[in-house]
Phi, psi and omega in degrees: 000130180281166178281141173246142176284158183302334178282358178238020181243132175243120175255105193234123175269132174269114182235156182154164184294155173308137177086000177282344181099029177301312179299318181295322172298315178298321177298316180291323178293322175294324176295313182291336178274006177064031177275319180243158178266352176208157179278118176287157179237135175304315183286345176266354175070028186237025184277158181292316192274323180268080189251344181285156185301319184288327178294317182290324179292316190264355181055038174222163175276131181248329182236147176283143183234138177268131185231084183284144171205161177254142181202130177053047184055036172228160169253124178258118172263090181278131181244109173280111183260155174296154179259340183281143182296336178304330188251031186298332180299328178293322182288320180298315177298317182295323187283339175293318185280334187280160174250351177198175182220148168250118182265120181262122171248148179272128181296342177261311184260000178078219190288319187080171181293136172088001180298318181295320176296322176294321177300315185294323180295317176300324176296318184298326178273356176059045184269130167298148181220146166252142172253135179237129178262120190250171180064031185279359171276350186279155175298145179069006178287145178209105179300316187289326176294317178296319181297319179295315181297319179297320182286329175287329186276313190248359174107167181289353172293341176282117185224151181283127174259342177216154166233152185286148164263115184083171178219157176056226182299339180271002179295121189222353182184194184217160168244127173282114181288339180285315182261353188053047177245141176249154179221133167257148182249130176235115186051039176088348182264140182274133174242121181288136180228162169297147175298128177306138185301321184289349177265348194298320176298317179293322176297318179296319176300312182281337174293320179299318179298320177299307189299321182301322178284322187291314184300342184288345177276344184233111187298323178292322177291319175305318182294317185296317182301313183296332180267008182056034176275149177289142183255126181292146181302321182291325176294318180299314184292319177299313182293323179294320175303311179295322175302316177294315182295322181269010181059031175276332175222161174229101184292147179245127181251168178238141177198163163225105176301319181302317182264004180056043177258120178094356187287319176296325173295319175300319178294318177296325180289326177296317180295315189281321195255328185271153187293153173280167180295330184283351176275358183265136172252156182230153184237131172276172184296338180266003176090007177286138180260135177232130178270147178286100185213141177298325184284344177287166173299152179297137170204149181205151180244127179276112186260351180202145179225130180224159181243110183259138183305318181268348183249324192096212182284135180240126177252118177271124180235147169263124179279114185272329180200157177067206184222157177225140185236162171305132182075013179288140176280127181232168182235121170282093188286345178286332182241001178055049182218149175279160176204171182223137177281125175270272181265160168236118186241142168262114182259139173221095187068228177272354177271150182219148177229126179284138184244152177282335179188175179216150184254163173312138177098341187268161175245123181222171176249135179243110185279151168061032171293140185287324192246344193288142169217168184307135177098351186279157176247131174253141183201190172273145183296326181274356177221075191280146178207147174229118180283152176291128187268162176303145176259125186247143175289153180283149175305144181260347184218141178237155180212145180262143176228154177209149179291150179283337182215161175299328181295331184276351190293320183292318179297319178291322179294329179285321181295316178296321179297322178296315181302316182294325181289325183274333185235109184295345182270355184260123183241144174236133176220154182248119181264111184293324186296324186255000000 
């Protein structure tokens, strides 16, 4: 994979309740980007992101996984996050590193438990969002019911940008409400077709809903709308883009990851609608503002730490400014200590590719840093900065554990220490009285 400048990088977190199909969407996107030769299935335990033994056994995501791929001359760093609240720390860390989010809702079960909490975290990070209603090929799926629930829960800023062609097992494509173009999907590829005659009235109804929200960001368009003047497609699309970028609207799309319907359109919409890495700014604990630029001094934030059996400790970093190269000397300003970069890795699940360097805006893994842990800032020694770190919730439950034998004590201590190092929401204390 070649190096991309910040204006060609998209850092996107997939968020949503467990069972909404985030991992299935990531599998379909990797397939359509020609990274994989088949779409993995969670229930078969062969997905790229859920590769750890516990994830395969339980058929759920436990850890956030970075899945980089190239599409339309851009690099997309997709971060597949867990859906269960037990692993909320993974979501919080991922949203710090991301510049936008794709919120996934289930076409059958709707938003699911914890959806509002996930939305609020994305609000705290001020992230633009696309909403995708998945599993529209399943029995009892209903796009319009889920759309209504989304608007009731998150407000009228949630607007349809697509509506489905067909429902349940007959779901076969989508209509783009911005361009009034219809697409049927064949083996994952979108084929333009005329809008079905029986859908034309429905298309006009939901397009009107979209226009009503979009025109509010542009006074000239609002005036035209109030005077019942026709709005040109180009004007509408430009205003729509600004609305998404400024978090004025949250467009809703349709898809079925299992049948690879709507995935190529989603990739195109990520490129068109969601911000590039260079549009993000960062704030230090002293209030200093840093723009994501290659020409800035090097700085990066460690948003996740994992310990791999064959590699050792991996620090996943979002590069906030400058560049980092193989053997670069870095300074851990959070711990006031120096360090040196050995390898720079691009991780995709359990596969890894060594990189000669990385630029501002990118997400990479740095193995075997001596001092780094989640929440730390890495920078240049002569230009020190400490970024505001993510805030994690306190544990809600405590439990006592003890080794079965004295021989197990050291093993248990090592295991607990590893969990503490990897998960900022996990706390360990030793009670001498008990």
